[in-house]
C-alpha positions in Angstrom: -41.7 -210.5 38.3 -44.2 -208.8 36.0 -43.0 -207.8 32.5 -43.9 -204.1 33.2 -41.8 -204.1 36.4 -39.0 -205.8 34.7 -38.9 -203.2 32.0 -39.1 -200.3 34.5 -36.2 -201.9 36.4 -34.1 -202.3 33.3 -34.8 -198.7 32.3 -33.8 -197.4 35.7 -30.6 -199.3 35.5 -29.8 -197.9 32.1 -30.5 -194.4 33.2 -28.4 -194.9 36.4 -25.6 -196.4 34.3 -25.6 -193.5 31.9 -25.8 -191.0 34.8 -22.7 -192.6 36.3 -20.8 -191.7 33.1 -21.1 -188.0 33.9 -17.9 -186.0 33.9 -16.2 -185.8 37.3 -16.4 -182.5 39.2 -12.9 -181.2 38.6 -13.3 -177.8 40.2 -10.7 -176.7 42.8 -9.6 -173.3 44.0 -6.2 -171.9 43.0 -3.2 -173.8 44.3 -1.0 -171.9 46.8 1.2 -170.9 43.9 -1.5 -169.3 41.8 -3.3 -167.8 44.9 0.0 -166.1 45.8 0.5 -164.9 42.2 -3.1 -163.5 42.2 -2.3 -161.5 45.3 0.9 -160.2 43.8 -0.8 -159.0 40.7 -3.7 -157.5 42.6 -1.4 -155.5 44.9 0.4 -154.2 41.8 -2.9 -153.0 40.4 -2.6 -155.3 37.3 -6.3 -156.0 36.8 -6.1 -156.4 33.1 -4.9 -159.2 30.7 -1.2 -159.7 31.4 1.6 -161.9 30.2 3.5 -162.9 33.4 7.1 -164.2 33.5 8.1 -166.1 36.6 11.8 -165.2 37.0 12.6 -168.0 39.4 11.3 -170.5 36.9 13.1 -168.7 34.0 16.4 -168.8 36.0 16.0 -172.5 36.5 15.4 -173.1 32.8 18.4 -170.9 31.8 20.6 -172.7 34.3 19.5 -176.2 33.1 20.2 -175.3 29.5 23.6 -173.5 30.0 24.9 -176.2 32.3 24.1 -178.9 29.7 25.6 -176.9 26.8 28.7 -176.1 28.7 29.2 -179.8 29.6 28.7 -180.6 25.9 31.2 -177.9 24.8 28.5 -176.1 22.7 27.4 -172.5 22.6 23.9 -171.2 23.2 22.2 -169.1 20.6 19.1 -167.3 22.0 16.1 -167.4 19.7 14.8 -163.8 19.8 11.4 -164.3 18.2 10.3 -166.6 21.1 11.4 -164.0 23.7 10.3 -160.8 22.0 11.4 -158.1 24.5 14.7 -156.3 24.7 14.8 -156.5 28.5 13.8 -160.1 28.5 16.6 -160.9 26.0 19.1 -158.8 28.0 18.1 -160.7 31.2 18.7 -164.1 29.5 21.9 -162.9 27.9 23.3 -161.7 31.3 22.4 -164.9 33.1 23.5 -167.3 30.4 26.6 -165.3 29.3 25.7 -165.7 25.6 25.8 -162.8 23.2 24.5 -165.0 20.3 21.0 -164.2 19.0 18.9 -165.7 16.2 16.6 -163.2 14.6 13.6 -163.8 12.3 11.9 -160.4 11.6 13.5 -157.3 10.0 12.1 -154.7 12.5 13.3 -156.9 15.4 16.7 -157.4 13.8 17.2 -153.6 13.4 16.1 -153.1 17.0 18.5 -155.8 18.2 21.5 -154.0 16.6 20.5 -150.9 18.5 19.6 -152.5 21.8 22.4 -155.0 21.9 25.2 -153.6 19.7 27.6 -156.3 20.9 25.4 -159.2 19.7 26.4 -161.9 17.3 23.3 -162.4 15.2 22.3 -165.2 12.9 19.2 -164.9 10.8 16.8 -167.8 11.4 15.1 -167.6 8.0 16.1 -166.4 4.6 15.0 -162.8 3.9 14.1 -161.2 0.6 17.0 -159.3 -0.8 14.9 -156.1 -0.5 14.7 -156.7 3.2 18.5 -157.0 3.5 18.7 -153.7 1.5 16.3 -152.1 4.0 18.4 -153.3 6.9 21.6 -151.7 5.5 19.7 -148.4 4.9 18.4 -148.4 8.5 21.2 -149.7 10.7 23.1 -147.2 12.7 25.5 -147.1 15.6 28.4 -149.2 16.7 27.0 -152.6 15.4 29.4 -153.9 12.7 27.3 -156.1 10.4 30.4 -157.3 8.5 31.7 -159.0 11.7 28.5 -159.6 13.7 25.7 -160.6 11.3 25.1 -163.8 9.3 22.5 -163.8 6.6 20.8 -167.2 6.1 20.7 -168.3 2.4 18.7 -171.2 1.0 19.2 -171.2 -2.7 21.8 -170.3 -5.4 19.3 -167.8 -6.8 19.0 -165.9 -3.5 22.8 -166.0 -3.0 23.3 -164.3 -6.4 20.9 -161.6 -5.3 22.8 -161.0 -2.1 26.1 -160.9 -4.0 24.7 -158.2 -6.3 23.4 -156.2 -3.3 26.8 -156.5 -1.6 28.6 -155.3 -4.7 26.3 -152.3 -5.0 26.8 -151.4 -1.4 30.6 -152.1 -1.5 30.5 -154.4 1.5 30.9 -158.1 2.4 28.2 -160.3 3.8 28.6 -163.4 6.0 26.6 -166.2 4.5 25.2 -169.1 6.6 23.6 -171.8 4.5 20.3 -173.3 5.4 20.2 -177.1 5.2 17.2 -179.3 4.7 18.0 -181.9 7.3 14.5 -183.5 7.1 12.0 -180.8 7.9 11.4 -180.1 4.1 10.7 -176.5 4.7 13.3 -175.3 2.2 17.1 -175.2 2.3 19.8 -177.0 0.4 18.7 -180.5 -0.6 21.7 -181.9 -2.7 25.4 -181.8 -3.0 24.9 -180.3 -6.5 23.0 -177.4 -5.1 25.5 -176.9 -2.4 28.5 -177.0 -4.8 26.8 -174.3 -6.9 26.5 -172.1 -3.9 30.1 -172.7 -2.8 31.2 -171.9 -6.3 29.4 -168.5 -6.2 30.9 -167.7 -2.8 34.4 -168.7 -4.0 34.1 -166.5 -7.0 33.1 -163.4 -5.0 35.3 -163.2 -1.9 35.0 -159.4 -1.7 31.2 -159.6 -1.3 30.6 -163.0 0.2 32.1 -164.9 3.1 31.0 -168.4 4.1 30.2 -168.4 7.8 28.6 -171.8 8.4 25.4 -174.0 8.3 22.1 -174.0 10.0 19.9 -177.2 10.2 16.6 -177.1 12.1 15.2 -180.4 13.3 12.1 -180.2 15.6 10.4 -183.1 13.7 12.8 -185.5 15.4 10.6 -185.5 18.6 7.3 -185.2 16.7 7.3 -188.2 14.4 5.5 -191.3 15.4 7.7 -194.1 16.8 6.8 -196.4 14.0 9.1 -194.2 11.8 12.0 -194.8 14.1 13.2 -193.7 17.5 14.4 -190.2 18.3 17.9 -191.4 18.3 17.5 -192.9 14.8 15.9 -189.8 13.5 18.7 -187.6 14.9 21.3 -189.9 13.3 19.7 -189.3 9.9 19.7 -185.5 10.6 23.4 -185.4 11.5 24.3 -187.7 8.6 22.9 -185.1 6.2 24.6 -182.3 8.1 27.9 -184.2 8.0 27.7 -184.7 4.3 27.7 -181.0 3.7 30.5 -180.4 6.1 32.5 -183.1 4.3 31.7 -181.4 0.9 33.2 -178.1 1.9 36.2 -179.6 3.5 37.0 -181.9 0.5 36.0 -179.8 -2.5 36.2 -176.2 -1.2 38.9 -176.4 1.5 39.7 -172.7 1.2 36.2 -171.9 2.6 36.6 -174.1 5.7 37.5 -172.4 9.0 37.6 -173.8 12.5 35.4 -170.9 13.7 32.4 -171.6 11.4 29.0 -171.4 13.0 27.5 -174.9 12.8 24.0 -174.3 14.2 21.3 -176.8 14.8 18.5 -177.9 17.2 15.8 -175.8 18.7 14.1 -176.0 22.1 12.4 -179.4 21.4 15.6 -181.2 20.4 18.5 -179.4 22.0 18.9 -182.1 24.7 19.3 -184.7 22.0 22.3 -182.9 20.5 24.4 -182.9 23.7 26.3 -186.0 22.7 26.9 -185.4 19.0 30.2 -183.7 18.2 29.5 -182.0 14.9 27.5 -178.8 15.8 29.1 -176.0 17.6 26.0 -174.2 18.9 22.4 -175.0 19.7 19.4 -172.6 19.3 17.0 -172.3 22.3 14.2 -169.9 22.8 10.7 -171.0 23.7 12.0 -173.8 25.9 13.3 -171.1 28.3 9.7 -170.1 29.1 8.1 -173.6 28.4 4.6 -172.9 27.2 2.1 -175.8 27.1 3.0 -177.2 23.7 6.5 -177.8 25.0 5.4 -180.3 27.7 7.6 -182.9 26.0 10.0 -185.5 27.4 13.1 -183.6 26.1 12.2 -180.6 28.2 11.1 -182.5 31.3 13.7 -180.6 33.4 12.3 -177.2 32.4 9.5 -175.4 34.3 6.6 -173.5 33.0 7.7 -169.8 33.4 5.0 -167.9 31.5 1.3 -167.4 32.2 -1.6 -165.2 31.1 -3.6 -163.6 33.9 -6.9 -161.9 33.4 -9.8 -160.8 35.7 -13.2 -162.3 35.8 -15.7 -159.6 34.9 -18.9 -161.5 35.4 -20.2 -164.7 36.9 -23.7 -165.8 35.6 -24.3 -169.2 37.1 -25.1 -172.4 35.0 -24.3 -172.3 31.4 -27.0 -170.7 29.2 -26.9 -171.0 25.4 -28.6 -168.3 23.3 -31.9 -169.6 21.8 -32.1 -172.7 24.0 -33.7 -171.1 27.1 -34.2 -173.6 30.0 -33.0 -176.4 27.9 -29.5 -175.1 28.5 -29.8 -176.5 32.1 -29.3 -180.0 30.7 -25.6 -179.2 30.2 -25.1 -178.0 33.7 -27.1 -180.9 35.1 -25.0 -183.4 33.2 -21.6 -181.7 33.9 -20.8 -180.1 37.2 -17.9 -178.3 35.5 -20.5 -176.2 33.6 -22.4 -175.0 36.6 -20.6 -171.7 36.8 -20.1 -169.3 33.8 -17.2 -166.8 33.9 -16.9 -164.0 31.4 -13.3 -162.9 31.2 -11.5 -159.6 30.4 -10.4 -160.5 26.9 -9.9 -163.9 25.5 -9.4 -166.2 22.5 -5.7 -166.4 23.1 -3.6 -169.3 21.9 -3.5 -170.7 25.4 -4.8 -173.4 27.7 -6.7 -172.9 30.9 -4.4 -173.5 33.9 -6.0 -172.3 37.2 -8.3 -172.6 39.0 -8.4 -176.3 38.4 -11.2 -177.4 36.2 -11.4 -174.1 34.2 -12.5 -174.9 30.6 -13.2 -173.2 27.4 -16.9 -173.4 26.2 -16.8 -174.8 22.7 -20.6 -174.5 22.2 -21.0 -170.8 23.1 -18.2 -169.7 20.8 -14.9 -167.9 21.3 -14.5 -164.1 22.0 -11.5 -161.9 22.1 -13.6 -159.4 24.1 -15.3 -161.3 26.9 -14.5 -165.0 26.6 -16.9 -167.5 28.3 -15.3 -170.2 30.4 -17.0 -172.6 32.7 -16.0 -174.1 36.0 -17.5 -176.0 38.9 -18.8 -174.0 41.9 -16.3 -175.9 44.0 -13.6 -173.6 42.6 -15.3 -170.7 44.4 -14.4 -168.1 41.7 -15.8 -164.6 42.2 -16.0 -161.4 40.2 -12.6 -159.6 40.2 -10.7 -162.9 40.8 -7.9 -163.6 38.4 -7.8 -166.7 36.3 -4.6 -168.0 34.7 -3.9 -169.6 31.3 -0.8 -171.1 29.9 0.3 -169.9 26.4 0.7 -172.7 23.9 3.6 -170.8 22.3 5.3 -167.5 22.9 6.4 -165.8 19.8 3.0 -164.4 18.8 1.1 -164.6 22.1 3.6 -162.4 24.1 3.1 -159.6 21.7 -0.6 -159.2 22.6 -0.4 -157.8 26.1 1.9 -154.8 26.0 4.6 -154.9 28.7 5.6 -158.3 30.0 5.2 -158.5 33.8 8.3 -160.0 35.5 7.6 -161.5 38.9 9.9 -163.0 41.5 8.4 -164.5 44.6 5.6 -162.2 45.8 6.8 -159.1 44.0 6.5 -157.5 40.5 10.1 -156.8 39.6 9.7 -155.1 36.3 7.4 -154.4 33.3 9.3 -155.1 30.1 8.1 -153.6 26.8 7.9 -156.0 23.8 9.6 -155.5 20.4 7.6 -153.6 17.9 7.0 -154.0 14.2 
């Protein structure tokens, strides 16, 4: 064979080999589930960006959680920031039978006392003492803070501030103490620090009442295996927790009560706590809706129950990048999944494309909160005024961006639930 022909043959093979590395065509139309959901939302006239709650999937997640907690002899505390709607919270309270809430934001806390005056509320993070003063100035109605509210306290200094506020208002506050069980985001870190706090509480019984501990441990399922198994990490968490329980029992026995709130976990780790016998309640919020960042082994029994739907405003064919002209065609020639360009109503949400299959964010064109560009293969057969679906990565901030939450069951929009404000 001549050298020239040999080189041409080798070049053709190289090009052919490279061409074979092109991305697969991933485009497919909506599954039956999302096609039905699209029809349901269209019939309800919801042709705008919406946060959609699938009540059948939510029911499943509530039932999985409450059955597991009941078997373990533990109570459910519903994390309100992850479910920021009074009606959504009430729905979960009714189905789960739990009146326990965990609140993280002062305006939400005040609204909780008005919307659910029978709630037992534990703060999920320490608040500046000025925020506590604002709460007492604003709270009205039948909610009884001295019986139904626990403030989370992380340092002796903050505890002293709360004691002074309580004295000035002539009331008593329930004090739940935040433990650093390994997250290292604040909280009590030593027996000396804890002893100082217990000494303050003991010295001011008219203003302060010890109500329990809170230890948050999501890192248990996030650390690399080289640092130890989940079970080993959880053992370390509970050993720290137990040391503080032992301290109050042994050195401050007058503060110990059998009805103390011993709170721990969170959605990522609640399933790991079902066998330990120290905690009395587990906090769960986001796991009841299961956004995409909660696709983890400990929540394998839970179903995705929340989606973003939004209409396609424009379809413009193969991807075109400003300034590149016809050179943009190289992208679409290489990747079939970039041969259709969709401009959406809204965008730039903290969410992952879900349906139709193959829908993808365009990282080269740039993000837009007004008309987001996404690409897809023509095989998905997406048209103007079709809906596309994304899956939120988390819920606490994302669900506040759409107005009312759209509650769907089967092929029907059941309700539109306003979100919390503030």
